[in-house]
N, C-alpha and C positions, 0 to 999 in steps of 0.2 A: 813851304807848300802854298800856292796860289789860293787866294779867298775867292771862292765862286759864290754868286748870289743869283738867286731866281725870286721873282715876285709875282704874286697872285693870291687868289682867295683860298685855292685848294679846297672848294666846296664839294661835298659829297664825294670824298676821296675814293679813287678807283684805279684800275691798272694803268691807264695813261699817265695819270699824275706819278704814280710810283716808278713807273719805268723812266719817265723824265727826271724824276729826282735821282735815281740809280745812276743814269747816264751822265747827268749833271755833276755827280759826286766824283766821277772818274777824272775830272778836270782839276780838282782840288778839294779844300775843306768847304763843304756845302753850307751856306747860311741862307735860310728862307726867310724872305721878307713877307710876312703873312698879312694880307689885309684885314683891319678890323671890320666890324658889320658896318660902321659908318662909312669906311672907306669903299666896301663893296657897293654900297647904295650909290655912292658918288660916281663910281666907275660904271656900273652896270644898270643903274636906274631902278634896282629892286634889291631887297634884302637877300642874304644867303639863306640856303636851305638849312644850314646848321650854324649855330652861333659860334663866335670866335673862340670861346674857351674849349668848346669840343673840337673845332678844327685844329687849334693849336695842339691840344693833346695828341690827336691823331698824328699830325705831321711830326711832332717831336718823338713819337714812338716808332717812326721809320728809321731803320738802321742806317740809311744813307746820309741822314740829316745830322750835321754837327750842332747846329743851333738855329732856332727860330725866333725871330724879333717881330713883335706886332707893330704894323704901320697904322697909325690913327689919322683921321681927318681926310680932307680932300686930297687926291693924288692925280697927278697927270700919269697914266699908265705907260707913257713913252719916256718916262724919266725914272730915276732911283732917288729916293729921300736921302738927306745927308745925316750921316751919323758921325760924330767927332771921333768915336773910337773905332771906326772901320773904314777901310779904304779897300774896295773891291778890285780884284785884278781882272775878273772876268765876269761878264753878265751874260747868262746862259737863258736862251728862249726857246720855245717850241716854234717850230716854222710856221704854224698858223698864227702866231702872235707876232711874227717878224714884221718890222716897219721901218721906213727910211728914217723917221724921227728918232727911233731907238738908236740906229747906226750913228747917225749925227751927234747924238747925245753922247755915246761912247767915244767917239773919235775925238770930240772936244775935250774929254776928261782923260783920256790916255787909257781907257778901260778896254780890254779886249771883249769883243762881241762874238759870241758863239751861237749859231742857230743848229738846233738839234732836229734832224729830219724824221719823218714817220719811219723810214727804213731803219735808221739807227735805233729807234724805240721798239721795233718789232720783237716778237718773241717773248720767251718766259725763261730768262737766265736762271739757272739753279746754282747758287753758291755753294762752294765745297765746305762742308761742315768741319769746324775746328773739333778736335777729340775733347771729350770731357775730362776734367781733372779727375784722378782716381778717387779723391776724396769727396767729390760732388755727386750727390743722388740724381738719378735719371727719373723723369716724371713724363709719363705718357698721357696726352690728351688726344681726343678724337671728335670729329664733328663734321658739319657740312660747310659751315663758314661761307654761305652763299652770298648774303648782302653784307659786305664787310662793314662793321661799324664800331663804335667806341667800346660798347659792351664786349666784343671780342678781345679788343686790346686789353681792357681791365681785368679780364679773364686770364689772359696770357701773363699779365703783370703780377697778378696775385700767385698764380701757380709758380712763376719763376722764383718766388721766395721759398718755395720748397726744394727747387733743384733745378738742373737743366730740362728745359721744356722741348719735348719731341712730339710734334703735332702731326697726327694722321689724319689727312682730309680724305672724306668719303669720295670714292669714284662716282662717275655720272650714273651708271646703271644702278648702283647700290642706293644712291640718293632718290632715285625714281622708285625703286622698290619699296623703300621706307616712307617717302612722302607723296608718291603719286606722279602722275603725268604733270608737266609744266615745271617740274623742279629737276634739276636745279636751273637758275637762270643764267649762272656763270658756270663755264667749263672746268672740269678738274684741274687742267693745267692753270688756269687763271686764278682759281681759289687756292692752290698750292703756292703760287707765287705771292699773292697778297699775304697769306699767313707767314710765309717765309721771309717777308721783308720786315717783319715786326722785330724790333731788337730784343724783345724778351724770349723769342723762339729760337733755339739752337738749330733746329733742323725741321723742315716740313716735309712730308712725304705724302703720296697717294696710296690709299689701301687697295688691297688686291683680293679681299674676301668678299662674303656676303652677310647680310642681316646685321643684327646689332654688334656682333663681333666681326666686323668686315676687316678689322686691323689686326686680327690674330697673327698672322704671319709677320707683320712688322714689329708686333710686341715681341714675338719669339726671337726676332734678330736683334732688337734694341736691347732686350734684357732690362726693363725698367725696375726701379725699386717701388714705384708708386703709380697709380691710375687715378688721375683727378678728373672730375666731371663737374658740372654745374647742376643745379636742381632739375633743369628741363631734361638733361642727359642721364639723370640716374634711373637705371632700369634694372629688373632682376637678373637680366642675362650678365650684364657687366659686374654686378656684386658676385654672382656665382663663378664667372671666370676667374675674378681676383682670389676668392676663397680657395679654389682649387689649385691655383698657382702660388699661393702665398704671398700675393701682391698687396700692398697697403692700398686701400680704396678710400679715396678723399672725396667728400661732397662739398662743394662750395657754394655759398648762397649768391643769388644774382644781385650783386649791389654795384650800382655804376660809381665811377670815379666821383669823389666829392665834388659837388657844384654842377655835375652833368646830368642830363636826362637819362631815364632807363631807355634802352634800345633793345629790339629784337628784329632779326630778319624778316619774320613773318610780317610785322607792321610796316616796315620799311618797302617791302616789295608789294604789299596790299594783298596778299592771299598766303 
């Protein structure tokens, strides 16, 4: 399989980054050359919004990424750093980052140069979920997941230790009902896509009901063994639903990945 490399800061990870990673991974085994904080400052002239440890944690959580390597020090963005153990076959770039200098660099070194266009990165592909092994428990999680951040990934990572994670993302109308006008910032399709791109999530769906139990129909269909929430999502309606259905109800504390800052969508979006 071809080794495909992409290079960048991947700061404030959003749909455009993840779609780029997904399409790049279709070319071969995807290796991300992630710029360190120092490298970002040298290229962009300012520090990244999120520190390198958090950016690496997020990038490595994306199911399309096989490996992420930190690139430190000053870097010419029109070149790739040299690694003794890695010889890339393809350098994939977004069309907005395409330069003649990158093309020349690749041609001189026998590296295939692939430019991914906006049309190729459009849409919200939904991967076909693999069936769960009969011995593996199913765990349902629900939420808005509006401003995607490392806290969401950490939650999914912890829940995945309990069983296969099925994430039901609140549909736009219900998010407005529960949180008020101005919410959500990102559409239900985009939020479902971002959650589904996390390697700890077996399948991401969009809810069809209303209120705190907007995922009731999806729960009836999936038939999970457990319903997991974090402290913010622990409400009486969910507890009572699980009691009536005989579902194990698990409440996890909001603890960030070791070494990372506590994150919340409310803080990041500013309201």
